[in-house]
N, C-alpha and C positions, 0 to 999 in steps of 0.2 A: 797762686804765694800759698803753701802748708808747713808748719812745721809740731802738730799738734795744740800746741797751744793758741791765743791769743796773741796773732799780731803784735808787738809794743811799739807806739807813735807815730805823729801826723810824718814825719820825715820815711819811714817805712811806707804808711801807704804811698805816698806820692811815688815812692820808688815805684808799689806795687802800677798803680795805676800805669806809670809811663813805662812801664813794661806791658804790659796787657796790651795798651794803645798802640806799641810799636811792632807787636806779634798778629795784631786783630789781622785774620786773610788767613792764617799760614794754619799747617796743618797739624796741630796737637803733639807736640813732641811723646818720647816713652819717659817714664818717671823711674826707669833701672841706670842702675851705676853699677862701674866697675872697680874692681881695684886700681884701677890709675886714679878715676875721677875721685875715688876716697883717699887715696895717697898725699891727692894734691889738696882736695879741701883740709885736709886734716892739719895738713905742713902751713896756709895759709893760716885755717883756723888760731896754730898755737901761735905761729908770726903777728897779725894783726893783735889777738890778746895780751899780747907781752909788750907791743909797743903801743896798746891805744886804751887800755882799762882804766880808769879811773885812780884807782889805787895800785903804785908800780908792785907791791909786792902779790896781791892779789893777781895783778894783771900775770904774773910771771905762777903764782900758784898754778892758776887755772892754766896754764903753758904748756908746765909741766904735769898736772892732769893727763889735757888731753895725748902728748905724748909718750906718757905709762901706758893707754892706753890703750895706743896704736903701736907696742910693742910687743905687749901681751896678744894682739890680735883679737881685741874684746869689740870687735866692727868688720873682723870679715866674712863673717854671713850674712851684713847687710846688703841686701842688690836693689832696694827703693829706696827713694831722693826722698819723699816724706819721711819714710821714715829712719834714716838717717839722721834727718833732722830732729826728728825729737826724740831722738836716744842722744845727739848732741845734744841741744838743749836738757834735761832731763840728767846730763852729767856731771855741765854746766852749774846747774842751779845747784846743785846738791854740794857744791862747795863754796860757792858764792852767797847763793839767797837773795841772792837781785832778779826781779822781778822785770825786771829791762833788758836782761841776754837773754838771746834767744838765736836758734839757727830756724833758716828758715829755705823753701829750696821752690821754687818759681816754675812753674810748665814754662813761661813762656820768657826768652833772654831777657838779660838785664842790661840794661840801658848801660854802654861804654864810657861814657861820660857825664853819668845823671841826665836830671831829667832834664832840656829846656827851660822850663818853665812850671807853673803851678796847673796840671793837668784840667782841662774846662770839667772833668766828674766832679770836682772839688769847688765849682765855683754853683755846684746847685744844691750845694751844702747847705743852705742859710746861716751860714757863718757856724757851724754846731748849732744851732736853736731850734730844735721840734714845736715848743709850744709858747707860747704868750697867752695870760688871761685875764681876769680879774674876777676871783674871787669871794662868795658873799662877806660882806662885811668892810668890801673896799682895800681887799688885799692883792696884793701882785703876785703872779704867780712865772717862773719861765723854770723851763723844761730843756738843759743842755745834754747835747748828749758829747762834746769833747769845744777843742776852746781852736778853731783853726786860726793858719796862721795869721798875723793882724790884715794882713792885705784883704783875705778874704773875711772876715769877720768885722771892720769896725762897722758898713753898713749894715749890717743885722743888730750888732750891738745896739747902736745909737737909734736905732728903730726900736728894739724892743724897748731900752728904758725911757724911750719916748713915751710908748704906749702908757706905761706903771708911772707916768710922773708923779701923776695926781694920787696916787695911792698911798694910805697911810702906813701899811706894812710891806713886806716884801718877800717872798720865797724865791728859792733858787735853788731847781731842783739836779742836783748833782750825782743821783743815783745810781746812772750808770755812762756818765762824764769821765770815756776814758782816757784823755787826755790833749795835749797840742801844746800849741808856744805859748809860752810865759810874758810873751806880749800882748798877748790877749787879754792875759791874766790880770796884766796889770793895767788894761785897758778895763776890766771888769769893774776892778778896786777903784781903778775912777771917778767913776758913777757913784758909786759909795760912798765918798772922802769932798771933804772940800781944802782948798787952803793951797801953798806951795805945794809944789811934789817933793815927793819924797819913795824913798827905798823898799818898794815889797819884799825881795826875795834876792837872789844871788847865784849863781853858778861860778865855782873853781874848777876851770877846768884843767885837766893836765898836760896839752900841752902848752908851755908857753908859762907854766904857771900863773893864769891869766885868769882874772877877776869881771867876771860880765853882772853888770847892773841890772837892775828892773822898775823902774820907778813909775809912780802916778802920773796923770795928767791934770794938771788945771783945768774943768771943763765950763767954770764960769754958774751960770743959772740954768745950763741943763747939768744939772748934775742931781743926782736920786739926792743927796744930804751926805751926813752923817750922822743923822737924830733919829732919823724912824727906825724904826725895828726893821732887825733884816734873820731868815732864819735857812740855813745851806742844808739841807735832804743827801744824806750819803748812806754808800751799802756796800757790797761786796766792789760788786763789778765800776763802784768809783777810784778810779788809781790815774795818776801821773801828775799830769795839769790841772786834771778834775780834784783831784787832793790836792795840789798846791793852791785854788783858788780857795778849797774848804780850809785848809789851813791857815795859808795869811790870815783871813778876815778871822779866824777863831785864835789867833792869837793876838792881831790887832785890837782885839774886843769889841767887832764891828757888829758877826754876828753869831748864834747860839749854834751850835750844830746839831741833827737833831736826828737818830738814824743807828747805823750800824759801822764799828770801822771797817774802814776803807782796806785796798789791796798791799801799800804798803811800796811803790814805789817812787821814790825821788832822783835818782842821780841821771841828769840828761844824755844824752850823747844821740844813736843813730845806723844806716845801715851801712857796713862793710861786705862789697862784694867778695866774692870767696874764691870763682870761679864755677864753670860747669853749674850756672844758675842757682847756685848757691849765694846766701847772706846772711851777715848778720848784727844783730841789732847791737852796738857795743856802749856800755856806758863810761864816756869816757870825760866825764866832769861828776860834781858833786854840787847838789844843793843848799848852801848856808842859809838859815833866814834871820835876817838882823835881828831880829827881837829875841828868837831864842837860841842861836849859835849852832841849829843843829837844826835838822828836816825831818819827813815822815820814815824816811829810807826803814823800809824793814817795817816797822811799827803798823805804819799806818795813821792815816788822825782819827782820835778818840772822840765819839762824840758827847758832848757837854752832855745831850738826853740821848740815854739810848734806850734805842724802842726799833720793833724789826723792820726792817725794808720797806717793807708793804704799810706797817703802819703810819711811816711818819710823814707823810703827808697830812695824815689826818691829826697827828698832833702838831705837829705846826703850824699848822691852821688855827687850832682850838690853841694853843701859846698867845700867836697872835691878836687874838679876839684877848684872851684875855690879859695884855699887854695895854690891848687899844681899850680896854676899857675900864683898869683902874687907871686911865688916866685922862678920865674925860670928865666933866666934872655937871656935863649938863644932860639931864635925869632921861629927856628923850632918843638923844642919841646910847647913852647910854644901855637903855631899852633895847633898840636896835641891834647892838651887838650881841647882848644878853639871849636875843631870838637868835641868831647867827650860832650861836655856842651850844642852844637848846635843841638845832638843827643838827648839829653836827654830833651832839649829844645821842640825839635819839640815832641815828643813824649807826654806831657804831655799835650803841647799843644792841640796836636790832641785826644786823653784821654778828656779831659776836655771839648774840643769843645768853647775853647779860644778864634780861633783865623783862621781870614775867607778866604778859597779858595782862590789860585790864580788864576786868569783866566788860562788857556793853552797857549793862544797868551804872555801872559807876562813871559811864562817860558818859551820860543821856543829861542833856540841861543844856543853860545860856550861858554862852563865853561872853567876858565884854575884857576891853583892854588892860592890861594893868597897870600903862601908861598915856599919859592923854588921852585922846577923843576916836570914836572909832566905831563900829559897826558891829553889833552886835553879831555874835556866830552862835545858834541853835544846833542843841545834835540829835535827833532825835530816833526813834526806830519804829521802822514799818515790814509787818512781816518777819519781824525777828533782824532785820538788816538796820545798817547805820547811816542813818540819812543829813547831813548839813544843810540847815536851812537860814539862811539871809533874804530878810525883807526885802523883794525888787525881784530878785534875783533867785531861775529855774532850782528846783533841788538836784541836789548833785547824791548820788549813793559811796558811801563807804567803802573802798574794797583792803579788803587786807592786808599788808605786803608781810612782816615780818615785825616784832618787837613791837612795838603801840604807834606804829604806822601803818600809814593807810593813804591809798591816790584813788585820785576822786573821778568814778566810772563818769567817763566823757568829753573828759579836756587829756590833754597831749598832756606829754609828761614834765615835771618842773610842778603839774599840783600835788602837794600833799599835805597829811593832816598827821602831825604829830600830839599823842598825850602824855602830861606825866601826872605824876602825886610829889608834892618840896609842901614840906610843914603841912602836911595835911591838905592840903590843895589843892587840886588839881587842874591841870596848866593844858590850855588845848594854844597850839601855834599851825597857824594859815599859812602854809609854803604855797606862793606863786612867784613863775622865773622871772619874772620886770616889778618892780620895786622892792623894799625889806621888807619881810616878815617880821610877825608880827605875835608878842604868846597874850593868850588872853585866859583871867583867869576865874573857873566858874561861879556862878554866885549864888 
């Protein structure tokens, strides 16, 4: 399925997969079109826009635009299906500026009655979750690329939240979440809520002037809770349902949004066949948030903490550590969080080149834990090279990485040492892949 832009919506993806499956094993048809095909598609497109588009006046305007261009022979020279779809999409967007509105061409015949069920391919997508892990400082992390239909997502979402249940803060990575099912969005918010169900979003459908509500579910002890810090990452690749999850959590004041402004596609709809293997994705309703009375349509979700997309995870992680550190009164726990903050700072400075490298002579000495007890780390110099020495442990040469970070020769990835000067003192961070890092101060 091609049209020159990213196809919008899980419904369209399901239609495409069903078409491909139905056409498997047959010869690939030509993508060439003639005057008769163009006429049929244009007439069907104008008719469907007028009848279905979410805002009736805009639907009439869109239909009139297509008819006017048809009368002016604007499409006469186009003989390629994908190119015809691309041009039609561009013409529609120039009027409606609705990123859910798109015309597509399929090389495979579209199912006449729609897909009989969810294609098996979607069941292999793990509910739209690609990664779940625990970051330093006991911060949970989930990476989403979609919010697939609820029946496909429930198990994966449940498992993901079970995995991060005992973390102290959570980061949801929506930077490339292209959207999906609002019922699944409500499930995510259920895990970040407590108590009686409440409405998180509504769709106002044109047909029948119907209002559809999407509510949370009381998950009891399974919930992540309503108090622990939550951060949502966004970018220009965040769209539709990915935006809804970000927007709803933001307006509910349940999460801080970190990153860039999102794509700006809120109005729901679905694919409508136009014949000759063309299909149009038409928004036939409007999203209306019960808190704001509006949505992110056309404007996107604006982050609370604006940073470039690539830097959003590091920034959110640092914010989570700062929030947790400020909330703990235990000196040892705070020192462990401070060590995570130092590691994140050292990595960021090293990657950005924003810090000057400390000379070897400044790093030599004995380093003892800043808080509590522990081994003393000795930094020595042998033949002009820095060496880490700990009594009873084999010496390891420090191999320069960048900034003020070094890896330990002969040890696997994850073993590193970072240095910094703070208030006139030189500090060392001994990083190991297992167990908390500890800040040590030069004696």
